[in-house]
C-alpha positions in Angstrom: 8.7 -9.6 5.4 7.3 -13.1 5.1 9.6 -16.0 4.2 7.3 -17.1 1.3 4.8 -15.5 -1.0 1.3 -16.8 -0.2 -0.8 -18.2 -3.1 -3.5 -15.5 -2.4 -0.9 -12.8 -2.9 0.3 -14.4 -6.1 -3.3 -14.6 -7.4 -3.7 -10.9 -6.7 -0.7 -10.2 -8.8 -2.1 -12.4 -11.6 -5.4 -10.5 -11.4 -3.6 -7.1 -11.6 -1.5 -8.3 -14.6 -4.6 -9.1 -16.6 -5.2 -5.4 -16.8 -1.6 -4.2 -16.5 -0.1 -5.9 -19.5 -3.0 -5.0 -21.9 -2.8 -2.3 -24.5 -5.9 -0.1 -24.1 -8.3 0.5 -27.1 -8.9 4.2 -26.5 -6.1 6.7 -27.3 -6.7 8.7 -24.1 -6.3 5.5 -22.1 -3.1 4.6 -24.0 -1.5 7.9 -23.0 -2.7 7.4 -19.4 -1.3 3.8 -19.5 2.0 5.1 -20.8 2.4 7.3 -17.8 1.6 4.4 -15.4 4.1 2.0 -16.9 7.2 2.9 -14.8 5.2 2.4 -11.5 3.5 -0.7 -12.8 6.7 -2.3 -13.8 8.4 -1.4 -10.5 5.6 -3.2 -8.6 6.5 -6.5 -10.4 10.2 -5.9 -10.1 10.0 -5.3 -6.4 8.0 -8.5 -5.9 10.4 -10.4 -8.1 13.4 -9.2 -6.1 11.6 -10.4 -2.9 11.0 -13.7 -4.6 14.7 -14.0 -5.5 15.6 -13.6 -1.8 12.8 -16.1 -0.8 14.1 -18.7 -3.2 17.7 -18.3 -2.1 16.7 -18.6 1.5 14.7 -21.8 0.7 17.7 -23.2 -1.2 19.8 -22.8 1.9 17.1 -24.4 4.1 16.9 -27.3 1.6 20.7 -27.9 1.8 20.5 -27.9 5.6 17.5 -30.3 5.6 19.2 -32.6 3.1 22.4 -32.7 5.3 20.3 -33.5 8.4 18.4 -36.2 6.6 21.6 -37.8 5.3 23.0 -37.8 8.9 19.9 -39.5 10.1 20.5 -42.2 7.4 24.1 -42.7 8.5 23.0 -43.0 12.2 20.6 -45.7 11.1 23.7 -47.9 10.4 22.6 -49.2 7.0 25.2 -48.5 4.2 23.1 -46.8 1.5 24.5 -46.4 -2.1 24.7 -42.7 -3.1 21.5 -43.2 -5.3 19.6 -44.8 -2.4 20.7 -42.1 0.0 19.5 -39.4 -2.4 16.1 -41.2 -2.8 15.7 -41.7 0.9 16.7 -38.1 1.6 14.0 -36.9 -0.9 11.4 -38.8 1.2 12.3 -37.0 4.4 9.4 -34.8 5.5 11.3 -31.6 5.9 13.2 -32.1 2.6 9.9 -32.8 0.8 8.1 -29.8 2.4 10.9 -27.4 1.5 11.1 -28.9 -2.0 7.4 -28.3 -2.6 7.8 -24.7 -1.3 10.8 -24.1 -3.6 8.9 -25.3 -6.7 6.0 -23.0 -5.9 8.2 -20.0 -5.0 10.4 -20.4 -8.1 7.2 -20.5 -10.2 6.1 -17.2 -8.7 9.6 -15.7 -9.3 9.6 -16.7 -13.0 6.1 -15.4 -13.5 6.9 -12.0 -11.9 10.0 -11.7 -14.1 8.1 -12.5 -17.2 5.3 -10.1 -16.3 7.8 -7.2 -15.8 9.2 -8.1 -19.2 5.7 -8.0 -20.7 5.2 -4.6 -19.3 8.5 -3.5 -20.9 7.3 -4.7 -24.2 4.0 -3.0 -23.8 5.9 0.2 -23.2 7.6 -0.3 -26.6 4.3 -1.0 -28.2 2.9 2.2 -26.9 6.0 4.2 -27.9 5.6 2.8 -31.5 1.9 3.6 -31.5 2.7 7.2 -30.4 5.3 7.5 -33.2 2.8 6.1 -35.7 0.1 8.6 -34.5 2.6 11.4 -34.9 3.5 10.3 -38.5 -0.1 10.1 -39.4 -1.0 13.5 -38.0 1.9 15.2 -39.7 1.4 13.5 -43.1 -2.3 14.3 -43.6 
């Protein structure tokens, strides 16, 4: 397992979602989609769980990089204010690199969570549609 999700992999998920979260027009396709929902949803949930671990791992790395950068500042001998130290630390190459990765990976994590939720609401839409079809067919 990789320690970050690649942008290409995320773009593949986005492409899949374009189809996954859409209610089909055709009744046969709706029934087919209804059967696919659990597996579809699981695909996003599994990826989301991986992202949670990736983000947690990056957060630990960030704390370590910040601590290292602060030690470097102390070794420099200049007495920085807390605000200056924070600003200087943010400029550290490792800290900046990990921060950029965190922003990207958190975005992927949130998107995957939202997409799993959208599939859940699609499942409710389909269930309601099926009930509606049943009511119509029994009333006429």
